[in-house]
C-alpha positions as CSV (number, residue, x, y, z in Angstrom):
1,X,35.3,43.3,49.6
2,X,34.5,39.7,49.1
3,X,36.7,36.5,50.0
4,X,37.0,35.9,46.2
5,X,39.0,39.0,45.7
6,X,41.2,38.7,48.9
7,X,42.5,35.2,48.0
8,X,44.2,36.1,44.6
9,X,45.9,39.1,46.2
10,X,47.3,37.0,49.0
11,X,48.6,34.5,46.5
12,X,50.5,37.1,44.6
13,X,52.1,38.5,47.7
14,X,53.3,35.0,48.6
15,X,54.9,34.4,45.3
16,X,56.9,37.6,45.5
17,X,58.1,36.7,49.0
18,X,59.2,33.4,47.8
19,X,61.0,35.0,44.9
20,X,63.0,37.4,47.3
21,X,63.9,34.5,49.6
22,X,65.2,32.4,46.7
23,X,67.2,35.5,45.5
24,X,68.7,36.0,48.9
25,X,69.7,32.3,49.4
26,X,71.4,32.5,46.0
27,X,73.4,35.7,47.3
28,X,74.3,34.0,50.5
29,X,75.5,30.9,48.8
30,X,77.6,33.1,46.4
31,X,79.2,34.8,49.3
32,X,80.0,31.6,51.1
33,X,81.7,30.4,47.8
34,X,83.8,33.6,47.5
35,X,85.0,33.4,51.1
36,X,86.2,30.0,50.5
37,X,88.3,31.1,47.7
38,X,89.9,33.9,49.8
39,X,93.6,33.4,51.0
40,X,94.1,32.4,54.5
41,X,95.3,35.0,56.9
42,X,99.2,35.0,57.7
43,X,100.4,33.2,60.5
44,X,101.7,35.6,63.3
45,X,104.4,34.0,65.3
46,X,106.0,35.0,68.8
47,X,108.9,36.7,67.1
48,X,106.6,38.8,65.0
49,X,104.5,39.8,68.1
50,X,107.8,40.9,70.0
51,X,108.9,42.8,66.9
52,X,105.7,44.5,66.8
53,X,105.8,45.2,70.7
54,X,109.3,46.7,70.2
55,X,108.4,48.8,67.4
56,X,105.3,50.2,69.3
57,X,107.5,50.9,72.3
58,X,110.3,52.7,70.3
59,X,107.6,54.7,68.5
60,X,106.2,55.7,71.8
61,X,109.7,56.6,73.3
62,X,110.2,58.9,70.2
63,X,107.0,60.6,70.6
64,X,107.7,61.3,74.2
65,X,111.2,62.5,73.4
66,X,109.8,64.9,70.7
67,X,107.3,66.1,73.1
68,X,109.9,66.8,76.0
69,X,112.0,68.6,73.4
70,X,109.0,70.7,72.3
71,X,108.3,71.7,76.0
72,X,111.9,72.5,76.5
73,X,112.0,75.0,73.4
74,X,108.7,76.4,74.6
75,X,110.2,77.1,78.0
76,X,113.4,78.6,76.5
77,X,111.3,80.9,74.2
78,X,109.1,81.8,77.3
79,X,112.4,82.8,79.2
80,X,113.7,84.9,76.4
81,X,110.6,86.8,76.2
82,X,110.3,87.3,80.0
83,X,114.0,88.0,80.8
84,X,116.6,85.6,81.5
85,X,117.0,83.9,84.9
86,X,119.7,86.0,86.8
87,X,120.7,82.9,88.7
88,X,121.6,81.0,85.6
89,X,122.6,83.8,83.2
90,X,123.8,86.5,85.6
91,X,122.7,89.9,86.4
92,X,120.5,92.2,84.2
93,X,119.2,89.3,82.2
94,X,122.6,88.9,80.4
95,X,123.3,85.6,78.9
96,X,126.1,83.7,80.7
97,X,129.0,83.0,78.4
98,X,130.1,79.4,78.1
99,X,133.5,78.3,79.5
100,X,135.2,78.5,76.4
101,X,134.3,82.1,75.7
102,X,135.0,83.1,79.2
103,X,138.4,81.7,79.0
104,X,139.0,83.4,75.7
105,X,137.9,86.8,77.4
106,X,140.2,86.2,80.3
107,X,143.2,85.4,78.0
108,X,142.6,88.5,76.1
109,X,142.2,90.7,79.2
110,X,145.5,89.1,80.5
111,X,147.3,89.9,77.4
112,X,146.1,93.4,77.4
113,X,147.1,93.8,80.9
114,X,150.7,92.5,80.3
115,X,151.0,94.8,77.2
116,X,149.9,97.9,79.2
117,X,152.3,97.1,82.1
118,X,155.1,96.6,79.8
119,X,154.4,100.2,78.3
120,X,154.5,101.6,81.8
121,X,157.7,99.9,82.6
122,X,159.2,101.3,79.3
123,X,158.1,105.0,80.0
124,X,159.6,104.7,83.4
125,X,162.9,103.2,82.2
126,X,163.3,106.0,79.5
127,X,162.6,108.7,82.1
128,X,164.9,106.9,84.8
129,X,167.9,106.8,82.4
130,X,167.7,110.6,82.1
131,X,166.8,111.4,85.7
132,X,169.9,109.2,86.8
133,X,172.2,111.9,85.4
134,X,170.8,114.2,88.0
135,X,170.9,111.6,90.8
136,X,167.3,111.0,90.9
137,X,164.9,108.3,89.8
138,X,161.7,108.2,87.8
139,X,158.7,107.4,90.2
140,X,156.3,104.6,89.7
141,X,152.8,105.3,88.2
142,X,150.0,106.2,90.6
143,X,146.9,103.9,91.1
144,X,144.5,104.7,88.3
145,X,146.8,106.9,86.4
146,X,146.7,106.1,82.7
147,X,149.8,105.9,80.6
148,X,149.6,109.2,78.8
149,X,149.1,111.0,82.2
150,X,152.0,109.2,83.6
151,X,154.3,110.1,80.7
152,X,153.4,113.7,81.1
153,X,154.1,113.7,84.8
154,X,157.6,112.3,84.4
155,X,158.3,114.9,81.7
156,X,157.3,117.7,83.9
157,X,160.5,116.9,86.1
158,X,162.7,117.4,83.2
159,X,161.0,120.0,81.4
160,X,162.7,122.9,82.8
161,X,165.9,121.8,81.2
162,X,164.5,122.1,77.5
163,X,164.4,125.6,76.1
164,X,161.9,124.3,73.4
165,X,159.3,122.9,75.9
166,X,159.9,124.5,79.2
167,X,157.0,127.0,78.6
168,X,154.7,124.4,77.0
169,X,151.5,123.1,78.7
170,X,152.1,119.4,78.5
171,X,148.4,118.8,79.9
172,X,147.2,120.2,76.5
173,X,148.8,117.4,74.5
174,X,146.2,114.9,73.9
175,X,147.8,112.8,71.2
176,X,150.3,110.1,72.1
177,X,152.4,110.7,68.9
178,X,152.7,114.4,69.6
179,X,153.7,113.5,73.2
180,X,156.3,111.2,71.8
181,X,158.0,113.9,70.0
182,X,158.0,116.3,73.0
183,X,159.4,113.5,75.1
184,X,162.3,112.7,72.9
185,X,163.3,116.5,72.7
186,X,163.0,117.0,76.5
187,X,165.1,113.8,77.2
188,X,167.8,115.0,75.0
189,X,167.9,118.3,76.4
190,X,167.8,117.3,79.8
191,X,170.6,114.7,79.3
192,X,172.9,117.5,77.5
193,X,172.1,119.7,80.6
194,X,173.4,117.0,83.0
195,X,176.7,116.9,81.4
196,X,177.3,120.6,81.7
197,X,179.4,121.5,84.7
198,X,177.5,124.8,85.2
199,X,174.5,122.8,86.2
200,X,175.8,121.7,89.7
201,X,176.9,124.1,92.5
202,X,180.4,124.3,93.8
203,X,179.6,122.3,96.9
204,X,177.2,119.8,95.1
205,X,178.2,116.2,94.4
206,X,175.6,113.7,92.8
207,X,175.7,110.1,92.8
208,X,175.0,108.4,89.6
209,X,174.2,104.7,89.3
210,X,174.4,103.2,85.8
211,X,174.1,99.6,84.5
212,X,176.8,98.0,82.3
213,X,176.1,95.5,79.6
214,X,176.5,92.6,82.0
215,X,173.9,94.2,84.2
216,X,176.2,95.2,87.0
217,X,175.7,98.6,88.9
218,X,178.3,101.2,88.4
219,X,178.3,104.1,90.8
220,X,179.8,107.4,89.5
221,X,179.7,110.8,91.1
222,X,179.4,114.0,89.3
223,X,180.0,117.6,90.4
224,X,182.6,119.8,92.3
225,X,185.5,117.8,93.9
226,X,185.5,120.2,96.7
227,X,182.1,119.0,97.8
228,X,183.8,115.9,99.4
229,X,187.4,117.0,99.5
230,X,187.0,120.0,101.8
231,X,186.1,117.7,104.6
232,X,189.7,116.3,104.6
233,X,191.4,119.7,104.4
234,X,193.3,121.1,107.3
235,X,192.2,124.6,108.2
236,X,194.5,127.3,106.8
237,X,197.2,128.6,109.4
238,X,199.0,131.9,109.5
239,X,202.3,132.8,111.0
240,X,202.2,135.7,113.4
241,X,205.9,135.6,114.8
242,X,209.0,133.5,115.1
243,X,210.6,132.5,118.5
244,X,214.2,131.8,118.2
245,X,216.5,130.4,121.0
246,X,218.9,133.6,120.7
247,X,216.0,136.1,120.7
248,X,214.7,137.5,123.9
249,X,211.0,136.7,124.6
């Protein structure tokens, strides 16, 4: 290749380079012109910086709180899946009731206990009012004895005075209402028998304590008068002979 052929090619490449540089200079100038027309950045004061810092800290605290709540929920779900802590919730994994629920349960149990105690006292008072006519008193309920069993035991002490129920097995009565009917009849028959003079032996005297409307105790005695009067009687005497002053002895 000769020198005459190389020189024109070099000139052509130089012209292209000049053209590219010229275009680039125009682009740079255009960009500089655009930057001059852009608005100035806002002025950030110290108050703005503090507000931004407070906002960032509040956002950070909120994120930490949410994370802690999430960890707590996850731990509770894990406890429910594995079984409750017996130290916190009681035995056998049972959930320990809060104080309000526990207090309501205690109040309900106390009310139930009071009602049950009142029913025991009522049964005893009914039987005692009849047994008093025989000089006896109704016994108290035994430990662990339920109300139905207690009423049956009291009736057995008076059952023999009732012709309708003296041969009935009271233990076979399972219904409280049926027992109530038997109770009413046995009490009535026993009270009527207590007023009959033939119920007491000739030498028997029974002390009966009753309450009047004022709550005072009145003591009465029922039975044969000879039961106490015989102790004050003088033994019978019989005359065998008379000794007179004009008769010889």
